[in-house]
C-alpha positions as CSV (number, residue, x, y, z in Angstrom):
1,M,155.5,88.8,123.0
2,L,155.1,86.5,126.0
3,I,151.3,86.3,125.4
4,N,151.8,85.4,121.7
5,S,154.4,82.7,122.6
6,G,152.0,81.1,125.0
7,E,153.8,82.2,128.2
8,S,150.8,83.9,129.8
9,K,151.7,83.3,133.4
10,K,155.1,85.0,132.8
11,A,153.2,87.8,131.0
12,L,151.0,88.3,134.1
13,E,154.0,88.4,136.4
14,R,155.8,90.8,134.0
15,L,152.8,93.1,133.9
16,A,152.7,93.2,137.7
17,E,156.4,94.1,137.8
18,F,156.0,96.8,135.2
19,E,153.1,98.3,137.1
20,K,155.1,98.4,140.3
21,E,158.1,100.0,138.6
22,N,156.2,102.4,136.4
23,S,153.0,103.3,138.4
24,D,152.9,106.7,136.7
25,D,153.2,105.5,133.2
26,K,150.0,106.7,131.4
27,R,150.3,103.9,128.8
28,L,149.5,101.4,131.5
29,I,145.9,102.7,131.9
30,F,145.5,102.3,128.1
31,Y,146.9,98.8,127.7
32,K,146.3,97.0,131.0
33,P,142.7,96.0,130.4
34,G,143.6,94.4,127.1
35,F,146.6,92.6,128.5
36,L,144.6,91.2,131.4
37,I,141.8,90.1,129.2
38,D,144.2,88.4,126.7
39,I,146.1,86.7,129.5
40,G,143.0,85.7,131.3
41,N,141.6,84.1,128.2
42,D,144.8,82.2,127.5
43,L,144.9,81.0,131.1
44,R,141.1,80.3,131.1
45,D,141.0,82.4,134.2
46,V,137.7,84.2,134.7
47,K,139.0,86.2,137.6
48,V,141.8,87.8,135.5
49,I,139.4,88.6,132.7
50,G,136.9,90.1,135.1
51,E,139.7,92.4,136.5
52,G,140.5,93.5,133.0
53,I,136.9,94.3,132.3
54,N,136.5,96.3,135.5
55,I,139.6,98.4,134.8
56,G,138.5,98.9,131.2
57,E,135.0,100.1,132.2
58,Q,136.4,102.5,134.8
59,T,138.9,103.9,132.3
60,L,136.3,104.2,129.7
61,L,134.3,106.6,131.9
62,K,137.3,108.8,132.4
63,T,138.6,109.2,128.8
64,N,137.5,111.7,126.2
65,N,139.8,110.5,123.4
66,N,137.9,108.8,120.6
67,K,140.6,106.3,119.7
68,T,141.1,105.4,123.3
69,K,137.3,104.9,123.7
70,A,137.2,102.7,120.6
71,Y,140.1,100.6,121.7
72,L,138.7,100.1,125.2
73,H,135.3,99.1,123.7
74,Y,137.3,96.6,121.6
75,C,139.0,95.1,124.7
76,L,135.8,94.9,126.7
77,A,134.0,93.2,123.9
78,N,136.9,90.6,123.8
79,G,136.5,90.2,127.6
80,Y,132.8,89.5,127.5
81,T,133.2,87.2,124.6
82,S,135.8,85.2,126.5
83,L,133.5,85.0,129.6
84,Y,130.8,83.6,127.4
85,Q,133.1,81.0,125.9
86,L,134.5,80.0,129.2
87,T,131.4,80.0,131.4
88,E,128.3,79.7,129.3
89,T,128.6,78.1,125.9
90,M,127.5,74.5,125.6
91,G,128.7,74.0,122.1
92,G,126.7,73.6,118.9
93,I,125.6,75.9,116.1
94,A,122.4,77.0,117.8
95,D,123.4,76.9,121.5
96,R,120.4,77.8,123.7
97,T,122.7,79.9,125.9
98,I,123.0,82.4,123.0
99,P,119.7,84.3,123.4
100,Q,120.1,84.4,127.2
101,S,123.7,85.5,127.4
102,E,124.3,88.9,128.9
103,N,128.0,88.5,128.0
104,L,127.3,88.1,124.3
105,S,124.9,91.1,124.5
106,Q,127.6,93.2,126.3
107,A,130.2,92.2,123.7
108,K,128.0,93.2,120.8
109,N,127.0,96.5,122.4
110,H,130.6,97.5,123.0
111,L,131.5,96.8,119.4
112,L,128.4,98.7,118.2
113,Q,129.5,101.7,120.3
114,A,133.1,101.4,119.1
115,T,132.1,101.4,115.4
116,D,129.9,104.4,116.0
117,I,133.0,106.4,117.0
118,E,134.9,108.3,114.3
119,I,138.6,107.3,114.6
120,D,141.6,108.0,112.3
121,D,143.0,104.5,112.5
122,P,142.0,102.2,109.6
123,N,143.7,99.2,111.2
124,L,141.7,99.4,114.4
125,E,138.5,100.2,112.5
126,V,138.9,97.1,110.3
127,Q,139.4,94.9,113.4
128,L,136.4,96.4,115.1
129,L,134.2,95.7,112.1
130,V,135.4,92.2,111.8
131,N,134.8,91.5,115.5
132,L,131.3,93.1,115.2
133,G,130.6,90.8,112.3
134,N,131.7,87.8,114.4
135,S,129.5,88.9,117.3
136,L,126.4,89.4,115.0
137,D,127.1,86.0,113.4
138,T,127.3,84.3,116.7
139,L,123.9,85.8,117.6
140,G,122.4,84.4,114.3
141,R,122.4,87.8,112.6
142,G,124.4,86.7,109.5
143,I,122.9,89.2,107.0
144,E,124.1,92.1,109.2
145,A,127.4,90.3,109.9
146,I,128.1,90.1,106.1
147,H,127.4,93.9,105.9
148,A,130.0,94.5,108.6
149,Y,132.6,92.2,106.9
150,N,132.0,94.1,103.6
151,K,132.6,97.4,105.3
152,A,135.8,96.0,106.7
153,L,136.9,94.8,103.2
154,R,136.2,98.2,101.7
155,L,138.8,99.6,104.2
156,S,141.3,96.8,103.8
157,K,140.8,94.7,100.6
158,N,141.4,90.9,101.3
159,F,141.8,91.3,105.0
160,P,142.0,87.6,105.9
161,M,139.7,87.4,108.9
162,A,137.1,89.5,107.1
163,V,137.3,87.2,104.0
164,V,137.0,83.9,105.9
165,N,134.4,85.0,108.3
166,R,132.2,86.5,105.5
167,A,132.6,83.2,103.6
168,K,131.5,81.3,106.7
169,A,128.4,83.5,107.2
170,L,127.6,83.3,103.5
171,R,127.8,79.5,103.6
172,A,125.1,79.4,106.3
173,F,122.6,80.6,103.7
174,A,123.6,78.1,101.0
175,E,121.1,75.4,101.9
176,I,118.2,77.7,101.5
177,S,119.3,79.3,98.3
178,D,117.7,76.8,96.0
179,K,119.2,76.9,92.5
180,H,122.1,79.2,93.8
181,R,123.2,76.7,96.4
182,P,126.2,75.3,94.5
183,S,127.5,78.8,93.5
184,I,127.3,80.1,97.1
185,Y,129.1,77.0,98.5
186,I,131.8,77.4,95.8
187,T,132.2,81.1,96.4
188,A,132.6,80.5,100.1
189,Y,135.1,77.7,99.5
190,Q,137.2,79.7,97.1
191,D,137.2,82.8,99.4
192,I,138.5,80.8,102.3
193,K,141.1,79.0,100.1
194,S,142.3,82.4,98.8
195,V,143.6,83.6,102.3
196,L,144.0,80.3,104.2
197,D,147.8,80.5,104.0
198,N,148.1,84.2,104.5
199,P,150.3,84.7,107.6
200,K,148.0,87.5,108.9
201,L,145.2,84.9,109.4
202,V,147.2,83.2,112.2
203,Q,148.6,86.5,113.3
204,V,145.2,87.9,114.0
205,G,143.1,84.9,114.7
206,G,145.7,82.5,116.1
207,P,146.4,78.9,115.0
208,E,142.9,77.7,116.0
209,A,141.4,80.1,113.5
210,K,143.2,78.4,110.6
211,K,142.2,75.0,111.9
212,A,138.5,76.1,112.1
213,F,138.5,77.2,108.5
214,E,140.2,74.1,107.4
215,R,137.3,72.2,108.9
216,E,135.0,74.6,107.1
217,L,136.7,73.7,103.8
218,A,136.3,70.0,104.6
219,Y,132.6,70.4,105.3
220,I,132.0,72.2,102.0
221,E,134.0,69.5,100.2
222,S,131.8,66.8,101.8
223,R,128.8,68.5,100.0
224,F,130.3,67.8,96.6
225,Q,130.7,64.4,94.9
226,D,132.6,66.1,92.1
227,K,135.3,68.0,93.9
228,S,136.4,69.6,90.6
229,L,133.3,71.9,90.8
230,L,135.0,73.7,93.7
231,K,137.6,75.0,91.3
232,K,135.0,76.2,88.9
233,N,135.1,79.9,88.0
234,I,131.8,81.3,89.1
235,K,130.7,84.1,86.8
236,H,127.9,86.5,87.6
237,P,127.2,88.6,84.5
238,R,125.7,92.0,85.3
239,Y,121.9,92.2,85.0
240,K,120.6,93.3,81.6
241,T,119.5,96.9,81.3
242,K,118.3,96.9,77.7
243,G,114.7,97.8,77.4
244,L,114.5,99.2,81.0
245,T,113.2,102.7,81.6
246,K,115.4,105.3,83.1
247,F,113.6,105.0,86.4
248,E,113.9,101.2,86.4
249,K,117.7,101.5,85.9
250,Y,117.9,104.0,88.7
251,Y,115.8,101.8,90.9
252,L,117.9,98.7,90.3
253,D,121.2,100.5,90.8
254,F,120.0,102.2,94.0
255,C,118.7,99.0,95.6
256,S,121.7,97.1,94.6
257,Q,124.1,99.7,96.0
258,E,122.1,99.8,99.3
259,R,121.6,96.0,99.3
260,L,117.8,96.2,99.6
261,F,116.7,93.1,97.7
262,L,115.3,90.1,99.5
263,N,117.4,87.2,98.5
264,F,120.2,85.0,99.7
265,H,122.4,85.8,96.7
266,I,124.4,88.2,98.9
267,H,127.9,87.7,97.5
268,D,127.3,89.7,94.3
269,D,125.1,92.8,94.0
270,H,125.1,93.3,90.3
271,C,123.9,90.0,88.8
272,E,120.4,89.0,87.8
273,A,119.9,86.8,90.8
274,A,120.7,89.6,93.1
275,I,117.9,92.0,92.0
276,E,114.9,89.8,92.8
277,D,112.9,89.0,95.9
278,P,112.3,85.2,95.5
279,V,112.7,84.1,99.2
280,F,109.7,82.4,100.6
281,I,108.8,79.8,103.3
282,R,108.4,76.1,102.8
283,L,105.8,74.3,105.0
284,I,105.2,70.6,105.7
285,T,101.5,69.9,106.0
286,K,99.2,66.9,105.8
287,V,98.1,66.0,102.3
288,D,94.5,67.0,102.9
289,D,95.4,70.3,104.6
290,N,94.5,73.0,102.1
291,D,94.6,76.0,104.4
292,T,97.7,76.2,106.6
293,F,100.3,76.9,103.8
294,Y,98.1,79.5,102.1
295,N,97.2,81.2,105.4
296,F,100.9,81.7,106.2
297,A,101.7,82.5,102.6
298,K,99.2,85.4,102.6
299,Q,100.8,86.8,105.8
300,L,104.3,86.6,104.2
301,N,102.9,88.0,100.9
302,Q,101.7,91.0,102.9
303,I,105.1,91.4,104.6
304,K,106.9,91.2,101.2
305,E,104.5,93.5,99.6
306,D,104.8,96.1,102.3
307,Y,108.6,95.9,102.0
308,A,108.5,96.2,98.2
309,V,106.3,99.3,98.5
310,A,108.5,100.9,101.2
311,R,111.5,100.3,99.1
312,L,109.8,101.8,96.0
313,N,108.8,104.9,98.0
314,L,112.4,105.2,99.3
315,V,113.7,105.2,95.7
316,Q,111.1,107.5,94.4
317,S,111.9,110.0,97.2
318,Q,115.4,110.3,95.7
319,Y,114.4,110.3,92.1
320,K,113.5,113.9,90.9
321,Q,111.2,114.0,88.0
322,K,109.0,116.6,86.4
323,A,105.7,114.8,86.9
324,F,106.3,114.5,90.7
325,N,107.4,118.1,90.8
326,N,104.2,119.2,89.2
327,I,102.1,116.9,91.5
328,S,103.8,118.2,94.6
329,K,103.2,121.8,93.6
330,R,99.5,121.2,93.5
331,T,99.5,121.0,97.3
332,S,100.1,124.3,99.1
333,Y,102.4,124.3,102.1
334,V,103.3,127.4,104.2
335,Y,107.0,128.2,104.3
336,A,107.9,128.7,108.0
337,L,111.0,130.8,107.5
338,D,113.2,128.2,109.2
339,Y,114.4,126.0,106.3
340,S,111.8,123.3,107.2
341,Q,110.6,121.3,104.1
342,F,107.3,119.7,103.1
343,N,106.9,118.2,99.6
344,L,106.0,115.0,97.8
345,Y,109.5,113.6,98.0
346,L,109.8,113.9,101.7
347,G,106.3,112.5,102.0
348,L,107.4,109.4,100.1
349,L,110.5,109.1,102.4
350,K,108.3,109.3,105.5
351,S,106.0,106.7,104.1
352,A,108.9,104.4,103.4
353,F,110.1,104.7,107.0
354,K,106.6,104.0,108.5
355,D,106.0,101.0,106.3
356,A,109.4,99.5,107.0
357,F,108.8,99.9,110.7
358,N,105.3,98.4,110.6
359,I,106.6,95.3,109.0
360,L,108.3,94.4,112.3
361,D,104.9,94.1,114.0
362,K,103.7,91.8,111.2
363,I,106.7,89.6,111.8
364,A,105.7,89.3,115.5
365,V,102.1,88.4,114.5
366,F,103.5,85.7,112.2
367,I,105.5,84.2,115.1
368,N,102.4,84.2,117.3
369,D,100.4,82.3,114.7
370,Y,103.2,79.9,113.8
371,Y,103.7,78.8,117.4
372,D,100.0,79.3,118.2
373,L,100.8,81.4,121.3
374,G,97.2,82.5,121.5
375,L,98.0,86.2,122.0
376,K,95.4,88.7,120.8
377,E,96.6,90.1,117.5
378,N,95.8,93.7,118.3
379,N,98.1,93.6,121.3
380,I,101.1,92.2,119.4
381,Y,104.1,94.5,118.6
382,F,107.6,93.5,117.7
383,T,109.2,95.9,120.2
384,T,107.2,94.7,123.2
385,T,107.5,91.5,125.2
386,S,104.4,89.7,124.0
387,V,105.8,87.1,121.6
388,W,109.3,87.1,123.0
389,E,109.0,87.0,126.8
390,N,106.4,86.0,129.4
391,K,106.6,87.8,132.7
392,G,110.1,88.9,131.9
393,V,111.4,85.5,131.0
394,I,112.2,84.4,127.4
395,R,109.4,82.2,126.0
396,K,110.1,78.5,126.0
397,E,109.1,78.3,122.3
398,V,111.9,80.8,121.5
399,L,114.5,79.3,123.8
400,N,113.9,75.6,123.0
401,S,113.8,76.1,119.3
402,E,117.6,76.1,119.1
403,N,117.1,78.0,115.9
404,L,119.7,80.7,115.2
405,S,117.4,82.8,113.0
406,L,114.7,82.9,115.7
407,Y,117.5,83.9,118.2
408,A,118.5,86.6,115.7
409,L,114.9,88.1,115.7
410,Y,114.9,87.9,119.5
411,D,118.2,89.8,119.6
412,V,116.8,92.5,117.4
413,Y,113.9,92.8,119.9
414,R,116.5,93.1,122.7
415,D,118.2,95.9,120.8
416,F,114.9,97.8,120.8
417,K,114.4,97.0,124.4
418,S,117.8,98.3,125.4
419,N,117.2,101.5,123.3
420,R,119.9,100.7,120.7
421,Y,117.3,101.7,118.2
422,Q,115.9,104.7,120.2
423,K,116.4,107.1,117.3
424,I,114.3,104.8,115.0
425,K,111.5,104.6,117.6
426,Q,111.5,108.3,118.1
427,I,111.2,109.0,114.4
428,R,108.5,106.4,114.0
429,N,106.5,107.8,116.9
430,A,106.9,111.4,115.7
431,L,105.7,110.3,112.1
432,T,102.8,108.2,113.3
433,H,101.4,110.2,116.3
434,R,102.8,113.7,116.1
435,R,105.0,115.4,113.5
436,L,108.4,115.1,112.0
437,I,109.9,118.3,110.7
438,V,112.7,117.8,108.1
439,F,115.2,120.6,107.5
440,D,117.5,121.1,104.5
441,S,120.9,119.6,105.5
442,S,122.7,121.9,103.0
443,I,121.5,125.0,104.8
444,T,121.0,124.1,108.5
445,S,121.4,121.2,110.9
446,A,118.4,120.3,113.1
447,D,119.3,119.7,116.7
448,D,117.2,116.8,117.9
449,N,118.3,117.5,121.5
450,V,116.3,120.7,121.3
451,D,113.2,119.1,119.7
452,K,112.7,115.4,119.1
453,H,110.4,116.2,116.3
454,N,113.2,117.8,114.2
455,I,115.6,116.1,111.9
456,D,117.9,117.2,109.0
457,S,117.2,115.6,105.6
458,D,120.6,113.7,105.3
459,T,120.1,112.1,108.7
460,F,116.5,111.2,107.9
461,F,117.5,109.6,104.6
462,Q,120.3,107.5,106.3
463,E,118.1,106.5,109.2
464,T,115.5,105.3,106.6
465,V,118.1,103.3,104.6
466,D,119.4,101.7,107.9
467,L,115.9,100.8,108.9
468,M,115.2,99.2,105.5
469,R,118.4,97.1,105.9
470,L,117.3,96.0,109.3
471,T,113.8,95.2,108.1
472,K,115.3,93.2,105.2
473,A,117.4,91.2,107.6
474,T,114.5,90.5,109.9
475,I,112.3,89.2,107.0
476,I,115.1,86.9,105.9
477,Y,115.6,85.7,109.5
478,L,111.9,85.0,109.7
479,I,111.9,83.0,106.5
480,N,115.1,81.1,107.5
481,F,113.6,80.4,110.9
482,V,110.5,78.8,109.4
483,N,112.4,76.8,106.8
484,T,114.8,75.5,109.4
485,E,111.9,74.4,111.6
486,E,110.2,72.7,108.7
487,E,113.4,70.9,107.8
488,K,113.5,69.5,111.4
489,K,109.9,68.2,110.8
490,K,111.0,66.6,107.5
491,K,113.9,64.8,109.2
492,A,111.8,63.7,112.2
493,N,109.0,62.4,109.9
494,G,111.3,60.0,108.0
495,K,108.7,59.5,105.3
496,P,108.6,60.8,101.7
497,I,107.6,64.4,101.4
498,F,105.8,65.5,98.2
499,D,106.3,69.0,96.8
500,M,103.2,71.0,96.2
501,Y,103.1,73.5,93.4
502,A,102.5,77.1,94.3
503,D,101.4,79.6,91.6
504,T,103.4,82.8,91.7
505,S,101.5,84.7,89.0
506,Q,100.6,88.3,89.6
507,F,97.3,89.7,88.4
508,L,98.5,93.1,87.2
């Protein structure tokens, strides 16, 4: 109560008194880190926050209770976020402190660990997902942030902080959404409006949260001369299925459900605009330059083609059909008496995984060429330092860009470097260089602690879907990075820029 009423100094004194009088109270170990972090943040006292973090980390090592672990991760994430805000941030949307901040990285990692824990507490789970979304969005990873907000809203429909933060993340993609720009702005505006006066918004986020989203509304209003459009009912009719084959319908439903299409129309999964891959780069070149755009276009074409094929293989791996059954049976495999499986469907799933992972390397090559870093193409991999760091230090091209989407790509690299995606790397290495044995999940569960080359079918499917989502996000970040950089050139040039027609015909 004292913290909420702004009397943090008294709260700190009362906490010390309570600890002295009730030193054996087990609740103290659980709540003290969070109290100290909240009090320290309110007082802008780094020392108090640091004390809360130290106690929280020590307690985390001692507890075996899942809910306690999740709550402590939540408190620690708040602590590291507060340290970033008090000691590092310089302000601005693309603050160059973002990619260098260990505090932001620690906050995100604690939230990722917390959301990996199974807990029987929907309220805590929702708050963890919202905070994870906020953390990812701060790091430029807005596509993944929206996914976290959507998961929170599935648990608690219309949870105010999830609604407004998702709207804010969504709005960031409006400017690069071409013909869908107005509808995305309007959707974001209406979502914020719908919960702005909800008491829970201030209860959870504090008075400053409401003020921040009032500013967000004012910004969106400034984008419209005709303010009445902001009240327009945006309708997104479901995509038409008439004339589609049974497989096409399955393909569209699967990819919509798993959010695997490459577009910025990410607020509705079932409309026509949401089942296409139209996103592409825009480049500003000299009038007589007939090579630069097409050279980069071919690279991005390859990335998008690889993704489309990986996605198709993923869907086909789940779509049982007589023709594929017959084709699979034409290849003989020895049954090893241990429930391991080999067939065409698993082969398609394995191909989907490998193709999705390989796209990341192509993204790194693209960045090398865009910045003309001069690195040898054969030595460039997304998960190694080459395009990201030089002698252990973030490259100046990345740091000085002040481009949130490039920072997002760098943060994905950091996740690989810190082994957040260790399972993905293990699966990829096993598939590419050794073997990956898939076991039927309905009969047995493969223990990957016994053999890193073993995996059960359900886990392998989910890991592939998760990798596809990650790859989708990185492709969008790459495109958004380039378009943001080109927009900077356009503003700096100050001269008229003429559009160049690009043919998108396919020779089928």
